[in-house]
C-alpha positions as CSV (number, residue, x, y, z in Angstrom):
1,D,-17.6,-76.2,201.0
2,G,-14.4,-77.2,199.2
3,A,-13.0,-78.9,202.3
4,T,-15.9,-81.3,202.7
5,G,-16.9,-81.6,199.1
6,L,-20.5,-80.5,199.9
7,A,-22.7,-77.9,198.3
8,R,-25.2,-76.7,201.0
9,F,-28.6,-75.2,200.8
10,I,-28.9,-72.8,203.7
11,A,-32.0,-71.0,205.0
12,A,-31.5,-67.2,204.8
13,A,-33.7,-66.5,207.8
14,D,-31.8,-68.6,210.4
15,G,-28.8,-70.2,208.7
16,A,-30.2,-73.7,209.1
17,V,-28.8,-76.3,206.6
18,L,-31.7,-77.5,204.5
19,A,-29.8,-79.9,202.3
20,E,-26.3,-81.1,201.4
21,V,-25.2,-82.3,198.0
22,A,-21.9,-84.2,197.5
23,T,-20.2,-82.6,194.5
24,G,-16.5,-83.2,195.1
25,P,-13.6,-81.4,196.8
26,K,-12.2,-77.9,196.1
27,H,-15.0,-75.9,194.8
28,D,-14.3,-72.5,193.5
29,R,-17.6,-71.0,192.5
30,A,-21.3,-71.7,192.1
31,F,-23.9,-69.8,190.1
32,L,-27.5,-70.1,189.2
33,D,-28.3,-70.2,185.5
34,P,-31.6,-68.3,185.0
35,A,-32.3,-70.1,181.6
36,T,-32.1,-73.7,182.8
37,G,-32.8,-73.1,186.5
38,L,-29.8,-75.2,187.5
39,I,-27.0,-74.4,189.9
40,A,-23.5,-74.9,188.4
41,V,-20.7,-75.8,190.8
42,M,-17.1,-75.5,189.6
43,N,-14.9,-78.3,190.9
44,A,-11.4,-77.0,190.6
45,D,-9.4,-80.2,191.1
46,A,-11.6,-82.6,189.1
47,G,-12.2,-80.2,186.2
48,V,-15.9,-80.9,186.4
49,I,-19.0,-78.7,186.5
50,T,-21.6,-80.3,188.7
51,L,-25.2,-79.3,187.9
52,I,-27.7,-79.2,190.8
53,D,-31.5,-78.9,190.5
54,P,-32.4,-76.5,193.3
55,A,-36.0,-77.7,193.4
56,T,-35.0,-81.3,194.2
57,R,-31.6,-80.5,195.6
58,Q,-30.1,-83.3,193.7
59,I,-27.4,-83.6,191.1
60,A,-28.9,-83.1,187.6
61,G,-25.7,-83.8,185.6
62,K,-22.0,-83.2,185.2
63,I,-19.9,-81.6,182.5
64,A,-16.3,-82.8,182.3
65,I,-13.9,-79.9,181.2
66,G,-10.7,-81.7,182.2
67,T,-8.6,-78.9,183.7
68,S,-8.6,-76.7,186.8
69,L,-11.8,-74.6,187.0
70,E,-12.1,-71.2,188.6
71,F,-14.9,-68.7,188.3
72,G,-17.8,-69.4,186.0
73,V,-20.6,-67.1,184.9
74,A,-24.0,-67.8,183.2
75,N,-24.8,-65.9,180.0
76,G,-28.6,-66.0,180.7
77,K,-29.3,-68.1,177.6
78,G,-28.5,-71.6,178.9
79,G,-24.7,-71.2,178.4
80,A,-21.8,-70.2,180.5
81,F,-18.2,-69.2,180.5
82,V,-15.6,-70.7,182.9
83,N,-12.0,-69.6,183.6
84,L,-9.5,-72.5,183.2
85,E,-6.8,-71.5,185.6
86,D,-4.0,-73.8,184.5
87,A,-4.7,-73.5,180.8
88,A,-5.1,-69.7,180.6
89,M,-8.3,-70.0,178.7
90,I,-12.1,-69.5,179.1
91,A,-14.3,-72.5,178.3
92,R,-17.6,-72.0,176.5
93,V,-20.2,-74.3,178.0
94,D,-23.7,-75.3,176.9
95,L,-25.5,-76.0,180.2
96,T,-28.6,-77.3,178.3
97,A,-26.7,-79.8,176.2
98,R,-24.3,-80.4,179.1
99,R,-21.1,-80.1,177.1
100,E,-18.1,-77.8,176.5
101,T,-18.5,-76.1,173.1
102,G,-15.1,-74.3,172.7
103,R,-12.3,-72.3,174.3
104,I,-11.1,-68.8,174.3
105,A,-7.3,-68.2,174.6
106,L,-6.2,-65.6,177.1
107,P,-2.7,-64.5,175.8
108,G,-0.6,-62.8,178.4
109,C,-2.8,-64.1,181.3
110,E,-1.3,-66.4,183.9
111,G,-3.7,-68.1,186.2
112,P,-7.1,-66.6,185.3
113,T,-9.4,-66.6,188.4
114,G,-12.2,-64.0,188.6
115,L,-14.6,-63.7,185.7
116,A,-17.6,-61.5,184.9
117,L,-19.9,-61.0,182.0
118,V,-20.5,-57.3,181.4
119,A,-21.8,-54.8,178.8
120,G,-25.1,-56.6,178.3
121,G,-23.5,-59.9,177.9
122,T,-21.1,-58.8,175.1
123,R,-17.8,-58.6,177.1
124,L,-16.0,-60.9,179.5
125,I,-13.5,-59.6,182.1
126,S,-11.0,-62.2,183.3
127,A,-8.7,-61.3,186.2
128,C,-5.2,-62.9,186.0
129,A,-2.8,-63.8,188.8
130,N,0.1,-62.0,187.0
131,G,-1.5,-58.6,187.5
132,V,-3.6,-58.0,184.4
133,A,-7.3,-58.3,183.5
134,L,-8.3,-59.1,179.9
135,V,-11.4,-57.7,178.3
136,V,-12.7,-60.2,175.8
137,D,-15.5,-60.0,173.2
138,A,-17.8,-62.8,174.3
139,A,-18.9,-63.7,170.8
140,S,-15.6,-63.7,168.9
141,G,-13.2,-64.5,171.7
142,K,-11.0,-61.5,170.6
143,V,-9.0,-59.8,173.4
144,L,-10.1,-56.1,173.3
145,A,-8.0,-54.7,176.1
146,T,-5.4,-55.7,178.7
147,L,-5.6,-53.7,181.9
148,P,-3.1,-53.5,184.7
149,I,-4.4,-54.7,188.1
150,G,-2.9,-56.0,191.4
151,R,-1.4,-59.5,191.5
152,D,-3.3,-62.5,192.6
153,P,-6.9,-61.3,192.3
154,D,-9.7,-63.8,193.0
155,A,-12.9,-62.1,191.7
156,V,-14.4,-59.6,189.3
157,L,-17.4,-57.8,190.9
158,V,-19.7,-55.8,188.7
159,D,-21.8,-52.7,189.5
160,A,-24.0,-52.7,186.4
161,A,-25.9,-49.6,187.3
162,R,-22.6,-47.6,187.3
163,G,-20.9,-49.5,184.6
164,L,-18.0,-50.4,186.8
165,A,-16.0,-53.6,187.5
166,F,-14.0,-54.1,190.7
167,I,-11.2,-56.6,190.9
168,P,-10.1,-57.3,194.5
């Protein structure tokens, strides 16, 4: 909840709040990293990724990125990629070591928001506010394609079974 600065654990059966963790205001995305078992919460204003241990429901660490964070996605190997909205870049993050390891430039992209990892973890799709989506090689950081989309998207949703990405 970006307004209150709380990440909440909610029971699926009845909607009861099981725990609240103070992580800071204006969150944009949270994801579970299967390799570390941690939940990563993107704090847009502070430029910080807050890591939560779902077993203890406590903060397990923080990673300072230093710029406005948007969507993040786990790579399944203890790492992640995070869109940096005001820098037009994607940060590479090592969740295990709890540090940023590099950045990928997004030329021609203004205000990257939505982000997805596709093609077996080899490609990133970053949706940009200026009406384009960039397809990026996850290993090299090379932009492989620029696709026209609608302006001001806020997500990239993936249907892996059909090999499709949707950008609302």
